[in-house]
Every structure is written in C-alpha cells, then in structure tokens.
C-alpha positions, 0 to 999 in steps of 0.5 A: 519508545516511539511516538504514535507520530513516528510509528505513522510516518515510519509506516508511511515510508515502509509503505512508499519503499514497498510500492516502489519495490513491489514488495507484495508481502510488505504491502499486505502487511501494511495496507488494512483489510479494509483499505481503498484507493482512488484513481484520478478518475475516481475508480476504487481499488482494494487491497486486494485489487492493488496487490493483484495489480502489481502482482500481474503487472497492471500497474507498476 
C-alpha cells in the first residue's frame, strides 16, 4: 500500500505529465473543482479556465 506521501508525489507527477501532454481528461480528474492557479501577475485562473486555455490553444 502506498503511503500518503507517495500518493501525493504520484499525483504531482501525473499532473506534470498531463500538462505537458495537454491531456484534458487527466487534468480534469486531477484538479479539484475549486482549483485556482495564479500567474506571475497575480491573475487567478480556475480549473475551467486552465482546461479551456489548453483546449483552445491560449496556453501551451
């Protein structure tokens, strides 16, 4: 059985791979519904924003 720490590290690694591959299904699974990401200017992006930006090529 994996420890909590191993599970968290695996989730981060899975998230990195999904971002690199723009795997929207995997990102939808990994990101919590209340996920918020901030860019270097302090602008907030929700889970839906991030996924849509990848989907429509706004970010890569």
